[in-house]
N, C-alpha and C positions, 0 to 999 in steps of 0.2 A: 621776809627774805624777798630780794628783788632778783628776778630771773635774768641773768645776763645773756642768755642764748637767744639768738634771733630766730624768729619763725621764718619759713620759706617765703611767705608773702612779703615779709619785711625786706628779706634779702632781695627779692625780684623788684620791689619798689626802690630800693636803694640804687640797684644797678641801672633801672629805667631813669631815674633822677639823674644819675652820673652821666648817662649818654645824652640826655635831653639838655643838660646845663652845658655851659662852655667847659672845654677840656681844662683840667687844672695843670698848667705848664710845670709847676713845681713838682707835683706828683709824678708826671710823666718823665721829667729829668731825673727824679730820684730812682723811678723804676728801671729806667735806662742804666743808671749807674749800678743798681742792685742786680740787674740782669746782665752785666757785662761779661761774666764768664760764659754764659750761654751764648751771648753774641759773638764773642770771640771765637767760640767753638763752632758756631754756624759758619762763620767766615773761613775758619781753618778747614772744616769738613767740606764745604762746597768748592772751595779753591782747590783743595787736595783731589776731589772727584774730577775737577775740570782739568787738573794736570794729568791725572791717569786717562781720562777720555782723550786729551790731546796726544799722550804718549803712545797709547796701545789701540785707539780706534783705527780702523782702516781708512786711509785717506782716499778722497774722491777727486778725480781730475776731470777737467771739462775741455774738449777740443771744439773748435767752431771753424766754420767755412761759410763763404757767401756764394750764392749762386744767382746769375741774372737770367730770367726767363724772357727770351726774345725770339721766338720761333716763327718761321714763315716757309711756305711751300712754293718758292719761286719756279721750281722745275715743272710742277704741275700746272702752274699758272701759265707757262710758256707752251706746254703741250696740250693744255686744256683737257686734262684727264679727269675722269671721274674719280672721287676718293679723296679729294683734298679736304683736310680737317679744318673745322672752325676754330677761330682764335678766341672765342667767347670764354670767359673765365679761366684764362690760361693760368694765372698765378694760383687761384684756388684749386684748380686741377693739379697743378704741380705739387702743391703742399699735400693734398690728400693722397697723391701717388707715392710720394716719398714716405709718408706715414704708413701706408697700406702694408699689411702683413705679407702679401704676395711679392711686393717689391723687396721688402727687407729679407725675405727667404733667399732671394738671388744673392743679396750682399753676404749673408751668413755662409752659403754655399760657396761663394767665391773666395772669401777669407779663410774658410775651413776653421772656424773658432768654436766648433762644437767639442773640441778637445781642449781642455785647460790644464796647465801644468802649474804645480805649487811646491813651495818648500814649508815644511811644518815648523812652527816656532812655539815658544813656551806660552805665550798669550795671544798671538795672532798668527795667521798664515799669510805668506805673501805669493802673489801670482807671478810666475816666471814667463812672461810673455817674450818669446825670442831669446830668452836668457836661460832656459832650461839646459841641464848638461845632456840631456837626451831628448830625441824626438821619436815620434812613432806613426805608423800607418795602422789603421784599425778598421776592420769590418764588423760592425755590431750584428749580433743575432738576436733572435726574439727573446732569449733568456737573459740578455744583459741587464743589469741593474743600472739604470740612468742615473747619474748624479752621485753614485757611490765612489767612495775613495779606493783608488788601486794604487798600492804603494810599490815603488820600484827600488831595488838595492842592486847596485852594480859592484863587481869585484874590483880590486885594485888595478888588474891588467886590463880593464874595460874590454872584456871579451864576452863576459856572460853576466847573468844577474838572476834575480828572484822576484817574482810578482807576488804580493800578498793582498788579498782581498777576501773579506768575511772571515771565515775559518781556514781558507785554502791557501796553499803556497804552491806556486808553479815556477819551475826553473826554465830559463831561455836562454838562447845564444844571440848575441847582438847580430843584427843584419840578417836574421833568419826569421821566417814565419813560425809563430806558435799558434796552433790551432786548439781552441777550447770550445766547449759547448756554448759559452756565452758570447765569445768573439774570437776573431782571428787577429793577431797583432804582430807587427814587425817593429822592434826597437832598434834604433841606432843612435850613435853619438851626434850631437848637434853640429853639423858642419861649420857653423859660424864661430865655433869655439875651439881654441887649440887644446891639445890634450892635457897640458899642464893645468890650464885654467879649469878644465873639467874636473881634475883631480882635487884642485883647491875648493871648488864648490862642494864636492862630495864630502870633504873633511869638515868644512865650516858650516854645514847645515845639519839639522837634527834628522831630517827625514824628507824624502821627496815622494810625492804621489801625483796622479793625474785623475781627472773626472771626464766622462763622456756624457755629454747632453744630447737629448733628442733635438733635432733641427727646429721642431716647432716650438719646444721650450726655449731654445736660444733666441728664436725670433721674437717670441712674446717679451722675453727679457729685454731684447734690444728695443723693442717698442716703448718700454718703460723708461729706458735711458736717453731716448731720442726726443729732441725739442726742435720742432720746425715751426717758424713764424715769419710772417711778413715783415720785411725791415723797411722798405720804401716802394709804396705803390706806384710813384711816378717813375722810379728808376727800375721798377719790376725786379726787385731783388728779395730773395728769401735767405734767411739764416738757418743754418743746420748746426746743432750743438749735440754732442754725445758726452755723457758722463760714464766714468768707469773707474775702478780702483787702480787700473794700470794706465799710466799716462800715454805710453806709446801705443797700447791698444786702442785707447780713445781717439788718438790722432789717425791711426790707420782706419778704423771704422768710418770715421768722418769723411776722410778722403775717399774710401771706397764707395760711400753712399753717393757722393756727387758724381764721381766718375761713372758709377753704374747707372746713374739717372740718365746721363747723355746717351749711354749705349741704349738703356731701355726705351728712352724717348724715341731713338732712331728706330729701333725694332718695332715699336708700336705703330709709328707712322709708316713703316714700310710693309705692315702686315697685308695691306690691300694689294700692293704689288706682288708681294711674295706669293699669295694665293693664286692671283692671276697668272703669274709665270709658271706655277706648278701645273695648272689646268693646260695652259698653252703647250707645256712639254709633253703632257700625255697625248693631246690632240696632234702635235707634230709627229710623234711616234706612230700614231695610227695612220695618218695621212701619209706619211713617208712610206709605210709599208704598202698602202693601197697604190701610191705613185709608182713604187718599185715593181709591184706585181703587174700593173697596166703596161708599164714600160716593157717588161719581160714579154707579156702577151704580144705586144706590138711588134716587137723584134722577131719573135718566133713566127708570127703571121707573115712578115715580110720575107723571112727566110724561106718558109715552106711554100709560099705562093710566088717567090721570086719577084716581089713587088718592089718598084722604085718609086720615089715620090714624083719624080718627073714623068713618069709614065701614066700617072692618075690624074685624069682631067675630069673633075665632077661636073656633072650638069648642073643647071641653075635649080632644078628640082632637088637634087641631091644636096646641094648647099643649104637651101631653105629647109629641107628636112633635118639637117644637121643642126641648124639654128634652133629649130623647134625642140629637138631632143635636148640641146643644151639648156634652154629654158625650162623644160620639164624636170631636168635634173636638178636645176638650181632650186625651183619651187619645192621639189621633193625634199631637198636638204634642208631648206629652211622650215619646212613643215615639220621635218623630223625634229629640228632643234626645239620648235615650239612644243611638240609632243613631249620631248625630255623634260623641258621645264616645267610643263604641267604635271607630269608624272612625279617630279621631284617635289613640287609644292604640295601635291596631293598625299605623297607618301610620308614626308617629315613635317607637315603643317607648318613649314616655315620657309624661308627664302635664304639661300646663300647669295647674297648680293654680289660678291666678288666673282662667283662663278657665273652668275647671270650677266655680269658685264662683258666677261670674255666670251660668252656664247652669243650674244647678240652683236658684237663687234663686226662691222662689215655688212650686216644684213640690211635688207631694204626697210625692215620695220624698227630699225635701231631709234630712229628720231621719234617714232610713234609712241613708244613707252619710255623714252628717256627721262621725261619729267617725273614719272612715277618711280623709276629706279633711283634718280637723285633724291626724291623725298624719302624713300625708304633708307637710302644710305645715311642721309642726315639724322633721321630717328635713330638708327642704330648707333651712330657715333654719340649722339646725346645720351643714349641709354648706357653706353660703355662708360662715359665720363661720369654720369650719375652713380654708377655702381661703386665708384671709389669712395664715395661719401654716405650712400644710403643703402638699405637692404633691398633685397629683391621684392619684398612685400610692401615697400613704401608706396605712397599714393602717387609720387612722381612717376615711378617706374610702371605702375598700373596704368597711368595716363597714356604713357608712350606705347605701352603694348596695345592699348586700344586703337591708337592711331595707326600702329603697324598693321593691325587686323584690317582696318579700313582700306589702307593702301594695298594690302595683299588681295582683297576682293576686287578692287579696282584693276590690279594687274591681271588677275585671272580673267576678268571680263574683257580686258583689252586683248589678251592673248586669245581668248575665244573668237573674237571678232577677226583678228588677223588670220587665225587659223581657217575660219570659214571663207575668208577672202582667197586664201592660197588653194583651198579645195576647189573652188569655183574656177579659178585660173587654171589649175592642173586639169581639170576636166575639159575645159576649152582646147588646151594644148594638146590633150590626148586625142580628141577628135580631129584637129588639124593634123596631127602625126599619122593617124590611121589613113586620112585622105592621101597624103603624100607617099605612104608606105604602099598603097595600092597602085599609084602611078609608077612606083619604082620597082614593082614585082618583075616587069620585064627585063629589068637591069640585071647584071651579073651579081650573084650573092657576094662574091669577093670584095667588089668595090663598097657594098653596104657595110660588111663586117670591118673592113679597113677604115672606113669612116667613123663606125662606132668606137673602135679602139683608140683612134686619134682623139675623138672628142673627149672620152674618158680620161685620157692622159692629160689633155689640156686643162680640163676642169680640176683634176687633183693637183696639178702643177700650180695653177693659179691660187687654189686655196692654200697650198703649202706656202707660197710665197706670201700670201696675206698673213698667215700665221707668224711667219718669220719677222714680217714687219711689225706686227703687234708686239712680239716678244721684244724687239729692239726698243720699242716705244716705252714698255713698262720697265725694261732694264734700265733705261735712262732715268725714268721716274724713281726707281729705287735707289739708283746712285745718287739722285739729287736729294734724298732723305738724309742730309747730313744735319745734325742738330746745331741750331743756331744759339743754343743756350751757352752761356759763358761762365766759366769758373772765375769769379772775381778774386777770390781769396781762399787758399787752401789752409788746412789746419798744419800748423808749424810746431816744431819742437815736441815738448813733453806736456803741452796743455798747461792750464791754469789750475792750481789747487782750490778747489771750492768748499771742501769739507775734509776734516774739521776746521773751522774758522777759529784762530786763536782769539781774535777780537770778540766774536760773538760768544765763544765759549766763557771767556773771562767776564763778559758783560752779563750773561745769564747767571753765572756763579754769583757775582755781586748782587744782581736783582733778587735772586732766590734768597740769598743771606739777608738782604735788606728786608724782603717781604717776611721771612721767618722771624727776624728779629722784632719788626713792627707788630706782627702777629702775636708774638710772645709778650711784648709790652702791652699791646691792646688787651689780650686776655687778662693779664695781671691787673691792668687798669680796671677793667670790668669787675673783677673779683677782689679789688683792693679794699680791704675793710679794716685796716690797721691805722692807728692814730701815730702821727710822726710829729706834728707840730701844734702849738696852741691854736693855730688857725683852725685846724681840724676839729678841735673841740668846740670853738665858738661857732663854727659852721654847722655842725650836727647837733648841738644842743639848742633847744627851742627857747629856754630861759636865759636871763642874763647871769653870767657866772663870772666871779672875780678870779682873775689869772694872777697868781702870786709870781710865777716864773717858771723857768726851766732848771733841771739839774744835768749838766753835761755828763757824758759817759766817762767813767773813771778808766784812765789808761791801763791800769793793771787789774788783773783778775781778782775779785773779792769772793772767797768761797762762802761767806757768811756776812750778813749786815753788821757793820762795825763802825765805829767813830773814826773818821779820817780827817776832820777839818782841823784837829789839833797837830796833824803831821806836817801839813804844808798850808800854813795859814794864808799864804799868798798865791796858792794855785788857783786855777780857774774854778774848780769845783767848790772851793772854799768861798770864793767871791760870789758864786751862785747862790750859796746859802746865806751869805751876808745880804744879798739882794732881796732873798725871801724875808729875811729877818726885818729889813727895813719897810717892805711892803706891808708887813703885819701891822705896822703902825698906822697905815691907812684904813684898816678895817676897824681897829679900836685902840684908840690912844688914851683912854681914861686911865687915871691911877688906880693902883690896886692889883692884887694877884690875878692871873689870868690862866684860863684853861685852853690847852691846845689838843683838840681831838682829831686824830689822824686815821683815816681808813681808805679803802680801795674797793675795786669790784671783786677781784679774784686774788688768790695768792700768787705771789711772784712779781707784783707790780713795784715792789720796793718800798712800801709804807714804812716798814720797820727801820730801813736805811734812813729814809726821810726823817722819821721821828728821832732817832738816835742823833743825827747830825744837826737837825734844828735845835734840839736841846743843847748840843755842844756849842753851837755858834751863839746861842743865848748866853750860854755860861762864860763866853769870852768877854762879854759886857759887864761881868761882875754881878750878874743876876744869879740868885740861887734857883736851880732848876732841878726838877725830879721827873724821871720817866717811870711810867707804870704800864706793865704789860697785861692788857686785857684779852689778848688773843689765847685764850686758855686751851683752845683745841690744837694749835699749832704755834706754841710760843717760841720766840727767836731772840728776845733781849738778852737772856742768859748767854746765849752762844756769842752774841756780839761783844759781849764784855768778858767772855771766857770764865764764867762762874757756874756753879751748880744751881739746880732749880729745886731744892729740896723745900724751901719755903717761899712764900711769895703772896700774890693777890688771892689765890685760891684759899691758902691757910688763915689769911687775914679775914676774908668775907665769911669764913666758916667759924671764926672765933678760936682758931687753934693758936695763931700767934697775934701779937700786936703789931702795929705798923712800924713802930720804932725797931722792933726785933728784925724786921725784913729788909731795913735799908742796906744798900750796897754802895761802896765808893767806886767812883770812875777814876780814870787817869786825870780828869780835870777836878780842880779844887771845889767848885761851886756846883758840881754835877753829881746827883745820886740817882739810884735806879732801884725799882722794885721789880723783880722777875714775876712771871705768872704763877709760879708755884706748880705743884703736881696737878695734872688734868684731872678735874672733878667730873663726875657722871652728869652734872646739871649745870654747865657753865652759864646757860642763858638765865636760869633762876637767880644764880648768884649775882650775875651783873645787874639784873632788874630790881634786886633787893635793895631797900633803903639803906642797908649797910654801906653800899658803895658810895652813896651820897655823903655819908658821914665821913668816910675815909677821905674823899676828896676835899671836903670842907676842912678837915684836920690838915691836910697837906697844904692847903691854901694859907693856912696860918703859919706855915714853916718856910714856904717857898714862893718866890715871885712868879714862877711859871710850872704848871703841872702838864706835862706832856703825856697824852694817852695814846698807846698803840692799840688800836681796836682790831677786831676780827674783821675779814673782808666783808662788806656789807651786801655784796652780790650773792654770797653763799649763806650767810646767816644775819639776823637783824639785831645781834647782841649790841652793837655800837650805837645804835640810833639814838638811845637815851643820852649817851655821853656827848654825842654830836650836838643834839639839841641844847644841851647845857653849855657847851663849849663857847668860849669868846672868840675862838679861831678854829671853826671847823674846816678842816683840810681834806681835800680828796685827791688822791694820787693816781695818776695814769703813768704808764711806761711806754716810751716811744718804741714803735715797732713791735709791740706786745699786746697791748690793750686794743680792743676793737672799738670800731666807731660807735656801734650801738650801745656801748657802755655808758655813752654821754646821756642816754635817756634816763639813767638812774639819777643823775644830777637833777633832772627836771622833777623827778618824782620826790626827791628829798626837799626840793624847795617848795613845791605845790603841795604835796600829801603830808610830809613830816614838818612842814613850816620852818625850814632852816633857811634863814634869811642871808646870813653873811658866809655861805659857803664858798670857799676859795679852791682853786685847782693848782696843783703842781704837776708839771710834766717831767718824769724822771727818765734817766737814761737816754738823753738826746746826743746823737753823733754830730757834733757841730763841725767836724772835719769834713762833712759832705758840702763843700761850698757849693757845687751845682745845684744841690737840692734846697740851699738857702735862698734861692732865686725868689724874690718877693716874700720871704718869710723871715727876714732879719728882725725879729721883735726885740731882741736883747733879753736879758735875764729879768728885767723889770717890766715885762709887758703888762699893761693894764694899770699900772701905777706910776709910770713915769720915773725918770731918775734912776733907770736901770743901768745894769753894768754892760757896757758895749765892747770890752776888750778882752782883759785876761792877764794876770802876771804869772810868771814862773819863777819859783824860787830855788828849785833843785836842777841838778845837771840833767836829768832825765826829761824834765819838762822842757828845758832849752833845747836839747836834742830833737825832741819831738816837734818843737815849733819850727826849727831850721828844716827839719825834713818836710813838713808840710808846706813851707815856702818852696822848697825845690820842686 
């Protein structure tokens, strides 16, 4: 027995060889044709999924705007004020500012998009931005469930309704506050919609609900939807794009971002002037109170002492004394400012540069520390800009902090030097004041007091006037902080739909279907182990094998192997058997009776069908033919001719019956057959017995051809002896059924069993698969020439079939 089952190593070797060799186009084409149901299914399923995706997925819209960054501080340049910003890296700074969470939080709070309104559908929900039948004001509390659905049901009169969230139900009146432990809410009808429209909306939608989101969550979500990029470096333009499921909302957010950036830019650039103005206002209030108090004291003194300005003529000593007192007061005030600055630096370990600028304005030492304050201010602005792009712990920020600390130390040292200078100056003035005061002791006290009050009033008035001047200057600076950025393009209309893309969806569906189809065919190609053509037999068989031809697939179903060549002598299948009959002459054309021994690898390959019809086609030529069934384990000849199997080869070989007693007549005149007979317990011994040779020799005296239907040689070895003796040993394969490794048995029969003229017939070939016949059109007489290349149709069914194939 030859084992037809392949080992795993042989299978792996076969797959490897198939991948290493060139791809067989014919097999690939055939596998495509064989897999067409799955391929069509792949395309139908993927395109159906694409359609459902396009139909029910939430569309995404994109709105875009263009902003030109071209800022300058012309006002500060005119006034030569401290605090003017650098123009370095303006575009990068602008992009990072727009992307920053702090800035986007302002946009979210301005638009109030933390509350979203929805209508609930069967497959998807729609956001009702500006088109909700109701609107609300809400004050969230700590117990609120952010992001949870809160359903709203309104009555037909539009006067009240019900809130449903979780397992709770709360009734409410429209235009009235409903106070709950989670939130306080006031629901009212959308004023942009008429009442009839609201009622239509309520009837046409399944349900309405709203969600409340945390501002931080909305800001983070907006960051993910926002795309800011540089468009043109030369033109200093940046593009702002926002994607959202609602087209109008995307447009509004985009426009709000660019408008808020202009406001934010002005506010940020006005921050210096704003802080200085706040400090000046505080100082003005204090100085004004001092000035008012001094004025009241002076008026009271004049009234009590009956003084008149014309009556007072101060001596030169008094005037000089007053001048010294003025200088002392000014030195004392400036020293006081220095003490205040030093105390602030020591207490806070830092410098409020804007407050420092306002404090030193107009002082004598302003120019002495001006360089240091400008350096500190520049470092602070650089740090503020960097914080939009990097973290506090980054190396750049640490480097700026180090430079700030160095400048702080220089400032403290400079202030100490100035303070020491003022102390010395004050001491000298105090000594001069004491000298003049001794000289004036003989003068009346009233004149001295009047001089003191007048001097205090004059100094306060002068300081008050100075503060007013500074306030005016910085107010002008603040007014000059108008953003020079220009909105070149606003978001218009409803934005552009970017997802889902019909083109991309269909393309992806096509590619997925194509890849699945190619993958299926590739896998089938790898594991393809069936024989379909004579080329497969010659390719996988190592020895030289004679190829008798092919038997096309019979169009009608045949329940058992039977004689069909006599029914339609001109049909394609009859012509195929005629070609095989012709090709037999090329194997052995010597005169005398011949033995045709037919076998296959396993049951089901059609050896009995081939045996019966080869015998029939030979009988057409007038030759006497007999068929004997030696497949005693699974006999089929009697079924093909519709007779019983009571007697046959088993009874002949056991001596129960003679050969002549077991002959059966067929529908053809020159064709007889002997069935297998009852299945014996020892079929192999019977077939190997010399009695079989005697029977065959006897039959050769009576018939021109003895056709032997053997058992499958891949399962049992009963037929080897008859194959070795046969003039025409025939091995049958069945297309699409026999495996490629069955061809190895051909090599063993030729090499080990010494069967020289072994020929092959390929049965059940589907010749209608024209695409598979690419490079495989061998014809029915492959291997012996003169084969049949067309086919005739004698009955109406064959003609219809041919016409159908042509169409």
